[in-house]
N, C-alpha and C positions, 0 to 999 in steps of 0.2 A: 298600285305601283307606289312604292315608298321612296322618296328622294333622300339621299344620304348627304349630310352636310359635308362640304369639301374637306374640312379639317379632319373628318372622321373616316374618309374613304379607305385609306391604307390600313387603318385599324379594323374596320368592319370586315374587309375582305382579306385580312392577313393570312388566313388559312385556306386560300384558294390559289388557283393557277390562272394567269392571264392567257387565255386560249388564243387571243388575237395578237400573238407575238410571232414575228418572223423567225425567232429562235426556236420555235416549235414547228417550223416548216409551214406555217400558215402563209398563204399567198393571195394576191389579188388576181381574180380571173378576168374581170372586165369592169369598166366604169363608163358613165355617161360622158364625162369630161374631166380632164385634169390639166387644163391649159397652163395655169400658173405654177402649180406644184403637184408632184406625183402622188397618186392615191397610195402607192407603196409605203409612203411615210407614215400612214396611219398605224402600221404594224411594227414600227421601230420600238424596241423594248425600253429604251431609255427616254427620260423626259425631253420634251421639245426644247430647242435652243433658239436664240434670236441673233441675227447678224445685221444690226441697223446700218443702213447706208450701203448695203451690198445689193447690187442689181445684176440680173442676168438678162438674156435676150427678151424674155417675156415680161419682165418687170422686177419688182422687189423680190428678193429671195425669201422663201418661207419654208419652215420645217413642218410640213403637214400636207394636207390635200386641199388644193384651192382650185375652184372652177371659174369659168368666165362669168362676167356680169350678164344681166338681162336674160336669164334663162326663160325660155318660152313655155317650158313644161312646169308642172307643179313642184318638182324637186329634181335634184341631181342624185345619182345613185352609184354605189360600188358593190360588186359581188365578190365575196371572199370565201375561199375554201380553207377550212380549218386544217391544221397539220395533224390533228388527232381528233377523233370523235369525242365530244365533250358535252357536259350538262352545264347550263348557265344559271348562276345565282345573282349576278349583278352586271350592269352595263354602265360603262363610263364613256362620255364624250368630252374630250379635253380641247378647248379652243385657245390654248396658250398662244399668246402674241398675235392672235387674230382679234382686232379691235373694231375697225370700221368695215371689216370684210368677213366677219364670222358668219357661219350658217346659223340662222335664227332658231330652227327647230330640227330635231332628229327623230327618226323612227328606225327600229331594228326588226328585221324579219329573219326567219331561219327555216331550215328544212333538214330532215334526216334522209340522206340519199347516199348510202355507202356503195362501194363497188359491188356490182351484181344486182343492184336494185332496179336496173333498167332505165335509170335516169342518168344522163351523161353530164359532164361538166359544161359542155357546149350548150346543152339545153338550159341548164341552170343559169348560165351567164347571159342568156338572151333576155333583152328587155321585155319580151312577150311572155316569158315564163310566168305561170300563175299558180305555182304550187307552194307559195310562201305562207308561213304562219307568223302572226305578229307576236313578237316577244316583248318589245317596248313600243307602246303606242306613241303617237306624235307628242313630243315633249319639248318644252322650251329650253334653249341653251342660252348662254350669256357670253359677253365679250371677254376673252382672255381669262378663262376660268375652267375649273373641273366641275362637271356635273355628273352625278352617278345615281343610279336607281337600283333598289333591290327588286329582283324578279321572283314571282311566286315559284317556290321550289319544294318538291316532294322528295326528301332524302331517301325514302324507302323505294320510290319508283321515279327516279329523275328522268326527264325527257332528254334523249340524246340528239345532238345536232352535228352535221358535217359541213354545212355551208350557211353563211349569213349574208344578208343584204342590208347595207346601211343607206338610209335615205336622208338627204339634207335639203331642207326647205328654206328658201327656194333655190339658193345657190350660195357660194361663198367658200369659207374655209373651216375645216376641222383639223386640229393638230394630231390627235391620237384617238384611236378606238381601243378600249380595253374591255375584254369580256372575262369576268371573274367567274370561275367555276371549277370543274374537276374533269380531268381526262378520264375517259372510260377505257379500262384495260381491254386490249384485244382478246378475243377468245383464245383458248389454249391451242398451240400448234396441232395440226392434224397428223401428228407423228407420235412416237413413243412418249410416254408420260415423263421420261427423265430428261426432256429437252431443257437445256440451260438458257435462261432468259435474263435480261437486265432488269431485275426486280425493282430497282430504285429509280429508273428513268421516269422523267416527267411524261414521256409518251406512254408509259404503262400506268400512269396515275400516281406516280411517286410525288411526295409533297414534303417540303422542308417546313417543319412545325415550329422550330425555334432555333436561335443561335445566340451565342454569348456576345458577339460583337460583329457589326456589319458596317464599320466606319467608312470603308472605301467602296465596297460593292456588296450586293446581297448574296447571302448563302444559297438562295434559290438557284443561282447560276450553276451550281455544281452538279445538278441532276439533268441539265439540258443535253440534248443530243449533240454529237460532234465534238470537236476539240476547240471550237471557237476561233476567234481571229486575233485577239490580243489580251493583255492583262486585264482590260476593262470588263471582260465578260466572264470573269472567274469570281471567287470569293476572297476578299482580302480584309484582314482585321487591322486595327490600330496596333502600334508597337506597345508591348507590355514592358513594365519596369519592375514589377514585384516578383519576389522569389516564389518559385513554384507555380507561376501563372500558366494556365492553359486556356485556349479558346476551343469552342465546340459547336457542332450543329447536329440537330436531331431530325431524322428523316423517317417519314412513314412510307413503307414500301407500297408500291402500287398494288401488289398482291403478296400475301404472306408466303414465305417459302424457306427452304433450307439453302444455306449459302455455300457455294463452291469456291469462289474467290472474290476478292475485291480489288479494284483499281483506284489508285490515288495518283492523279495526273497534275504535275506542277508546271505544265507547259506555260511558257512566257514568264514564269516567276523565277528570277535568276538571283537577285540579291535579297529576296524577301520570302523564300520558301520556308516552311517549318523544318526544324531540326529533325522531328520525328512525328509519327502519327500513332494513334490508338484507334481500334475499331471494336465497338461493343454492340450486342444485340439484346433486344427485349421482347419477350413473348407476351402477346395480348393476354390480359387478365392478371398480369403481374404488377399492376399499378400504373399510374400515369407516366407518360414518357417525359419525365423531367430529368435534368442532369443529375440530381442527387438520388434518384431512385435506386435503392439497393439491389433491385432485380436485374440490373445490367450484367451481362456476362461477356467475357472476351470471345470475339469471333476469330481474331488473330492474337497470338500470345505476345504480350508485352509491347514495348515501344518498337516501332519499325522506322529505321533511319530513312531520311529522304534526301534527294539530290535536286539540284536546279534543273528546271526545264526537262523533266523526265516523267515518263509514264511507268509507275511502279505497280507491279502485280504481286499480291500476297494471297497465298492459299488459305482457305478457311480451316479452322481447327475445332469447329463445333458444329454438330449435325442437327441441332434443334431447328424447329420451324419458327422463324422470327417474324414479327410484325413491324418492328421499329429497329433502326440502327442509329448509332451515335458515332460521329467522326470527331476525334479530339486532336487538335493541333498542339504540338509541344515546341515552344511555348506559345507561338502565334505565327502570323504570316499569311501566305496566300496559296490557295489550291484552285486549279482550273476546273477539274471534274472529279467526281467521286462516284464510282460505279459498283454496284453490288450485283453480282451474277449468281444465279442459283436456279433451283427447280421449284416452281410454284406448288403450294401444298394441295 
């Protein structure tokens, strides 16, 4: 198990998805105790915050999972159901703002138990369940800091998981759990082969590879399920000043496919939506998916005008099978969601 320096965590796992995010429908099934602060906070996608001097009925307010003192068992635990089946490349335990009350050690266990496996969520959530596999052995944490570890990973044959259990030795608080990896695309629908699916969705294994600017919020938000709750869970760039400026994001589709239509949603962006958008596609084998690659071809023709707080749908005008897509904002601004619908190859 290789520990990753805290300053390098975001860089090392830049091309992965945080599977332990409530934005991907990941949820807590059960925990041993969360007297001081809810275990649900572990799955918050944004960094933990601090509210010094704020007290609630049980004590000081904390943005994380905090259990009682004096645990009589070796550890406290929380069982989590992933919103999408995924393979894990890295584990992060963040103890932000937990100083005299942080959990001293962490262990992560996992299991693959999809629907139809004969193992129910109730069984997995039970403290007596013994079907767990160790992903991260017992590892030291520290006060108010990010600790992450690379997990042995076979890219050709990645191990899929549906549930995880985080153990905290012996008790205390963790702010966030982040599981860096890749969503495993679901099998093709058991219907006709021309079924239209959301090829770009993070739930299908879609991944934002790069973006020109992520000053306010990350571009990875645009492939999340649902329409979100406010401007903070979209993608917003800084204001541009130069002539001819554009901002862009490159997405690897969860599965290659031919595109039928795209949706550009500017929900909650009212005074800061882009004037227009462009959408291009790139076929695997036509070079690296960089902004300058000459192999990009238009999926929709020309610039398409946008409006505030609107879900725009544009029909595709290219029937090729694409592996990557590029969304360009003219000249900048914010987009809530970008959805590419089509038929998998």
